[in-house]
C-alpha positions as CSV (number, residue, x, y, z in Angstrom):
1,M,159.8,84.2,123.4
2,L,159.2,85.4,119.9
3,T,159.8,89.2,119.5
4,S,157.5,91.3,117.3
5,S,160.0,91.5,114.5
6,A,160.1,87.6,114.5
7,F,156.3,87.5,114.3
8,D,156.4,90.0,111.5
9,G,158.8,87.7,109.8
10,L,156.5,84.7,110.1
11,R,153.5,86.6,109.0
12,F,155.4,87.7,106.0
13,A,156.5,84.1,105.2
14,F,153.2,82.5,105.7
15,G,151.1,85.4,104.3
16,T,153.1,85.6,101.1
17,L,154.2,82.0,100.5
18,T,150.9,80.2,101.4
19,V,147.2,80.7,101.3
20,L,146.8,80.3,105.1
21,P,144.8,83.2,106.6
22,V,147.8,85.1,107.9
23,R,147.6,88.9,107.5
24,V,150.9,90.7,106.6
25,H,151.3,93.9,108.8
26,R,154.5,95.0,107.4
27,W,155.9,95.2,103.8
28,D,159.3,96.9,104.6
29,R,162.8,95.3,104.0
30,P,163.2,94.2,107.7
31,A,159.8,92.3,107.5
32,A,160.7,90.8,104.0
33,R,164.1,89.8,105.5
34,G,162.5,88.0,108.4
35,G,159.9,86.4,106.1
36,M,162.5,85.0,103.7
37,L,164.5,83.6,106.7
38,C,161.3,82.1,107.9
39,A,160.5,80.5,104.5
40,P,161.7,77.0,105.5
41,A,159.3,77.1,108.4
42,A,156.5,77.7,105.9
43,G,157.9,74.8,104.0
44,L,157.6,72.6,107.0
45,V,154.1,73.3,107.5
46,V,153.2,72.8,103.8
47,G,155.2,69.6,103.7
48,G,153.5,68.4,106.9
49,C,150.1,68.8,105.4
50,A,151.2,67.1,102.1
51,A,152.6,64.1,104.1
52,G,149.5,64.2,106.3
53,L,147.0,63.7,103.5
54,G,149.1,61.2,101.8
55,L,149.3,59.1,104.9
56,L,145.6,59.6,105.6
57,L,144.8,58.1,102.1
58,L,147.0,55.2,102.7
59,V,145.4,54.4,106.1
60,L,142.0,54.6,104.3
61,G,143.1,52.0,101.7
62,A,144.3,54.2,98.9
63,G,147.1,53.0,96.7
64,P,150.6,54.7,96.8
65,L,149.9,56.5,93.5
66,L,146.8,58.2,94.8
67,A,148.7,59.2,98.0
68,A,151.6,60.6,95.8
69,V,149.2,62.7,93.7
70,A,147.6,64.0,96.9
71,S,151.0,64.9,98.3
72,V,151.8,66.8,95.2
73,A,148.5,68.6,95.0
74,V,148.6,70.0,98.6
75,P,151.6,72.2,98.0
76,A,150.0,73.4,94.7
77,A,146.9,74.2,96.5
78,L,148.5,75.9,99.6
79,T,150.5,78.2,97.2
80,R,147.3,78.9,94.9
81,G,149.6,77.2,92.2
82,L,151.9,80.4,92.1
83,H,155.1,78.3,92.2
84,L,154.0,76.1,89.3
85,D,152.9,79.1,87.4
86,G,156.2,80.8,88.0
87,L,158.0,77.6,86.8
88,A,155.9,77.7,83.6
89,D,156.5,81.4,83.0
90,T,160.2,81.2,83.7
91,A,160.5,78.1,81.3
92,D,158.7,80.3,78.6
93,G,161.1,83.3,79.3
94,L,164.2,81.2,79.1
95,G,163.0,79.3,76.1
96,S,162.0,82.2,74.2
97,G,165.5,83.2,73.1
98,K,164.5,86.9,73.2
99,P,166.3,89.8,74.9
100,A,165.7,90.3,78.5
101,E,163.0,92.9,78.2
102,D,161.1,90.8,75.8
103,A,161.3,87.6,77.9
104,L,160.2,89.4,80.9
105,R,157.2,90.6,79.0
106,I,156.5,87.1,77.9
107,M,156.6,86.0,81.5
108,K,154.1,88.6,82.6
109,Q,151.5,87.3,80.0
110,S,148.5,85.2,81.4
111,D,148.9,82.5,78.9
112,I,151.3,79.5,79.1
113,G,153.6,78.7,76.1
114,P,154.8,75.3,75.0
115,F,158.1,75.5,77.2
116,G,155.9,76.0,80.1
117,V,153.5,73.4,79.5
118,L,156.1,70.8,78.8
119,T,158.1,71.8,81.9
120,L,155.0,71.6,84.2
121,V,154.0,68.0,82.8
122,L,157.6,66.7,83.3
123,V,158.1,68.2,86.8
124,L,154.6,67.1,88.1
125,L,155.1,63.6,86.6
126,A,158.5,63.3,88.3
127,Q,157.3,64.4,91.6
128,V,154.2,62.0,91.4
129,A,156.5,59.2,90.3
130,V,159.1,59.5,93.1
131,L,156.6,59.9,95.8
132,A,154.5,56.9,94.6
133,Q,157.7,54.8,94.6
134,L,158.7,55.9,98.1
135,Y,155.0,55.4,99.4
136,A,155.0,52.0,98.0
137,G,158.2,51.0,99.8
138,S,157.6,52.7,103.0
139,W,154.9,55.1,104.2
140,A,157.6,56.9,106.5
141,R,160.0,57.4,103.7
142,G,157.2,58.9,101.6
143,A,156.2,61.2,104.3
144,V,159.7,62.4,105.0
145,A,160.2,63.0,101.5
146,A,157.1,65.2,101.2
147,V,158.3,67.2,104.2
148,V,161.9,67.4,103.1
149,S,161.1,68.6,99.6
150,A,158.8,71.3,100.7
151,V,161.5,72.6,103.1
152,A,164.1,72.4,100.4
153,A,161.9,74.4,98.0
154,R,161.5,77.3,100.6
155,L,165.2,77.1,101.5
156,A,166.0,77.8,97.8
157,L,163.9,81.0,98.1
158,T,165.8,82.1,101.2
159,L,169.2,81.5,99.4
160,A,167.9,83.5,96.3
161,A,166.9,86.4,98.4
162,R,170.5,86.8,99.7
163,A,172.4,90.0,99.3
164,G,173.9,90.6,95.9
165,V,171.1,89.1,94.0
166,P,169.4,91.9,92.1
167,A,165.7,92.3,91.1
168,A,164.9,92.2,87.4
169,R,161.9,94.6,87.8
170,P,161.5,97.5,90.1
171,E,158.0,96.2,91.4
172,G,156.5,92.9,92.5
173,L,157.5,90.3,95.0
174,G,160.8,89.7,93.6
175,A,161.8,93.5,94.0
176,A,160.3,93.2,97.6
177,V,162.5,90.5,98.7
178,A,165.5,90.6,96.5
179,G,168.8,91.0,98.4
180,V,167.2,91.3,101.8
181,V,168.9,88.4,103.5
182,P,172.5,88.6,104.6
183,R,174.7,86.0,103.1
184,P,176.1,84.6,106.5
185,A,172.3,84.2,107.7
186,A,171.4,82.5,104.4
187,L,174.3,80.1,104.5
188,G,173.8,79.4,108.3
189,L,170.2,78.6,107.7
190,A,171.1,76.4,104.9
191,A,173.6,74.4,107.0
192,G,170.9,74.1,109.7
193,A,168.3,72.7,107.2
194,V,170.9,70.2,105.8
195,A,171.6,69.0,109.4
196,A,167.9,68.9,110.4
197,A,167.1,66.9,107.3
198,G,169.9,64.4,107.9
199,A,168.8,64.0,111.3
200,A,165.2,63.4,110.2
201,G,166.4,60.7,107.5
202,A,168.4,59.1,110.2
203,V,165.6,58.1,112.2
204,L,164.8,55.7,109.1
205,G,168.4,54.4,109.1
206,G,171.9,55.7,108.8
207,Y,172.1,55.6,105.1
208,D,168.7,57.4,104.9
209,G,170.2,60.4,107.0
210,A,173.0,60.7,104.4
211,R,170.6,60.6,101.6
212,T,168.2,63.1,103.1
213,A,170.9,65.6,103.8
214,G,172.3,65.1,100.3
215,A,168.9,65.6,98.8
216,V,168.6,69.1,100.4
217,L,172.3,69.9,99.2
218,A,171.4,68.7,95.7
219,A,168.2,70.8,95.8
220,V,169.9,74.1,96.6
221,A,172.8,73.4,94.3
222,V,170.6,72.9,91.3
223,A,168.3,75.8,92.3
224,E,171.5,77.9,92.4
225,L,172.4,77.0,88.8
226,L,168.9,78.1,87.8
227,L,169.1,81.3,89.8
228,R,172.5,82.2,88.0
229,R,171.1,81.4,84.7
230,C,168.0,83.5,85.4
231,T,170.0,86.4,86.7
232,R,172.2,86.4,83.6
233,R,169.2,86.0,81.3
234,F,166.7,88.4,82.8
235,G,169.1,90.8,84.8
236,G,167.9,89.7,88.2
237,V,165.0,87.7,89.9
238,T,161.2,88.1,89.7
239,G,158.3,86.4,91.6
240,D,158.2,83.9,88.7
241,V,161.8,83.0,89.2
242,F,161.3,82.4,92.8
243,G,158.4,80.0,91.9
244,A,160.7,78.1,89.5
245,L,163.5,77.9,92.0
246,A,161.0,76.3,94.6
247,E,159.6,73.9,92.2
248,T,163.2,72.9,90.9
249,A,164.5,72.5,94.4
250,A,161.5,70.3,95.4
251,T,161.8,68.1,92.4
252,T,165.5,67.7,92.7
253,A,165.2,66.8,96.3
254,L,162.6,64.1,95.6
255,M,164.7,62.6,92.7
256,V,167.7,62.2,94.9
257,L,165.5,60.5,97.6
258,G,164.1,58.1,95.0
259,L,167.5,57.0,93.7
260,G,168.6,53.4,94.6
261,R,165.2,52.4,96.0
């Protein structure tokens, strides 16, 4: 049976990381810790919705490209596009070449600069291309990829919220969740997610199990590189950085799953 603190963590995860009608009752550090530990569960729901819509379109006679576009659109819609917006803002901040304070100010502006636009276009094209390839070869592999990439995206958020990672600003979502997850818990959750992904992929074949587990490992590894770059560049994490980490992890996982097909 779930305890009240576990429910608070789930509410925090779904209330802050999705548009699902979940009310967040607590905003303190323990609730944030539970929420970030539950982030992959939110990814599982988002990925399941993405895969479900893609499969529905295939059943109705749509082609793999349209199914792929739908599977990419669902996570964007369920997050109000905040992760994509964070990716664009982070790209603008990193590409500005300005000191941390100026870069953070650029990231807070409502407009999107050339670095952000280019990054968004390339990332979305990559996600759609891989999912279209996978749906064309096997509806099951496409669906698994949609789910695994969404879980990997939220797992990257859990790892980025581990102890020792500072916030770049004293306010905002980044400050609310920075450093709340103990390192052993973050690593344990990552190991469990990799094992679960491998088991899910193994249903499609032994090699698919290894590939799917490797996709999650690659996703968190690349997200970790970006995290370190951002913490050095900005002095810590922000909500925009979390969004960029999620999209980076999702895209990396998909690219690994699309290799050798």
